[in-house]
SEPALUM-339206 format. One record per residue (C-alpha): residue in three letters; x, y, z. Coordinates in Angstrom, 2 decimals, decimal comma. Layout:
REM residues N
ATOM|type|x|y|z
ATOM|ALA|X|Y|Z $
...
END
This chain:
REM residues 88
ATOM|type|x|y|z
ATOM|UNK|0,18|0,09|0,23 $
ATOM|UNK|2,82|2,34|0,60 $
ATOM|UNK|4,20|1,92|-2,96 $
ATOM|UNK|0,79|2,93|-4,35 $
ATOM|UNK|0,38|5,74|-1,98 $
ATOM|UNK|4,02|6,72|-2,82 $
ATOM|UNK|3,21|6,76|-6,69 $
ATOM|UNK|0,13|8,53|-6,40 $
ATOM|UNK|2,04|11,15|-4,80 $
ATOM|UNK|4,81|10,98|-7,73 $
ATOM|UNK|1,53|11,41|-10,02 $
ATOM|UNK|0,43|14,72|-7,91 $
ATOM|UNK|3,91|16,07|-8,15 $
ATOM|UNK|4,16|15,57|-11,70 $
ATOM|UNK|0,83|17,23|-12,58 $
ATOM|UNK|1,58|20,12|-10,14 $
ATOM|UNK|4,74|20,62|-12,10 $
ATOM|UNK|3,12|20,73|-15,29 $
ATOM|UNK|0,72|23,19|-14,09 $
ATOM|UNK|3,29|25,39|-12,62 $
ATOM|UNK|5,32|25,53|-15,91 $
ATOM|UNK|2,42|26,93|-17,57 $
ATOM|UNK|3,57|30,41|-16,83 $
ATOM|UNK|6,89|29,64|-18,59 $
ATOM|UNK|4,98|28,86|-21,97 $
ATOM|UNK|7,21|28,75|-25,36 $
ATOM|UNK|5,06|29,42|-28,38 $
ATOM|UNK|4,89|25,70|-29,74 $
ATOM|UNK|4,26|23,75|-26,47 $
ATOM|UNK|1,09|21,88|-25,78 $
ATOM|UNK|-0,65|22,06|-22,44 $
ATOM|UNK|-1,16|18,03|-22,68 $
ATOM|UNK|2,42|17,30|-23,35 $
ATOM|UNK|3,78|19,78|-20,46 $
ATOM|UNK|1,67|17,51|-18,14 $
ATOM|UNK|2,91|14,33|-19,63 $
ATOM|UNK|6,53|15,47|-19,27 $
ATOM|UNK|5,88|16,56|-15,54 $
ATOM|UNK|4,32|13,12|-14,85 $
ATOM|UNK|7,53|11,56|-16,79 $
ATOM|UNK|9,99|13,46|-14,94 $
ATOM|UNK|8,58|12,74|-11,47 $
ATOM|UNK|8,44|9,08|-11,95 $
ATOM|UNK|12,28|8,83|-13,25 $
ATOM|UNK|13,37|11,38|-10,49 $
ATOM|UNK|11,42|9,45|-8,15 $
ATOM|UNK|13,26|6,41|-9,25 $
ATOM|UNK|16,56|7,85|-8,97 $
ATOM|UNK|15,90|9,41|-5,85 $
ATOM|UNK|14,82|6,08|-4,06 $
ATOM|UNK|17,74|4,08|-5,70 $
ATOM|UNK|20,41|4,91|-2,93 $
ATOM|UNK|17,93|3,33|-0,29 $
ATOM|UNK|17,67|-0,17|-2,38 $
ATOM|UNK|19,21|-2,52|0,44 $
ATOM|UNK|16,97|-0,58|2,83 $
ATOM|UNK|13,68|0,56|2,74 $
ATOM|UNK|12,97|1,61|-0,69 $
ATOM|UNK|9,62|3,19|-0,04 $
ATOM|UNK|8,59|6,13|-2,92 $
ATOM|UNK|7,48|8,35|0,27 $
ATOM|UNK|11,09|9,05|1,54 $
ATOM|UNK|12,88|12,33|1,13 $
ATOM|UNK|14,92|10,90|-1,34 $
ATOM|UNK|12,07|9,68|-3,59 $
ATOM|UNK|9,93|12,77|-2,96 $
ATOM|UNK|12,91|15,13|-3,59 $
ATOM|UNK|13,85|13,61|-6,96 $
ATOM|UNK|10,16|13,18|-8,08 $
ATOM|UNK|9,71|17,19|-7,59 $
ATOM|UNK|13,16|17,92|-9,26 $
ATOM|UNK|12,81|15,44|-11,89 $
ATOM|UNK|9,25|17,00|-12,85 $
ATOM|UNK|10,17|20,25|-12,97 $
ATOM|UNK|13,55|19,47|-15,16 $
ATOM|UNK|11,64|17,60|-17,61 $
ATOM|UNK|8,93|19,96|-18,28 $
ATOM|UNK|11,60|22,93|-18,24 $
ATOM|UNK|13,61|20,92|-20,66 $
ATOM|UNK|10,62|20,64|-22,92 $
ATOM|UNK|9,99|24,04|-23,13 $
ATOM|UNK|13,68|25,10|-23,37 $
ATOM|UNK|13,71|22,65|-26,51 $
ATOM|UNK|10,64|24,04|-27,83 $
ATOM|UNK|11,58|27,31|-27,64 $
ATOM|UNK|14,65|27,10|-29,22 $
ATOM|UNK|13,25|25,31|-31,98 $
ATOM|UNK|11,48|27,86|-33,33 $
END
């Protein structure tokens, strides 16, 4: 149950990052893709954040997982907007 709740929190973090990056909108970006990259980044960052705990208690709700999910979501949405802005 902890894993499902942790993945749900990562999903919410990714969606929140997508909504926050709406203000940093580039001309060629889509809102749905911003949300998708936010969720994708949250899951990748969360997995990387929990990887140091692999031999201990690797639950997604640990500080490393939450911090990794937040930073990953913000980074991937920023990277999407940055490359879309440069492509035009």
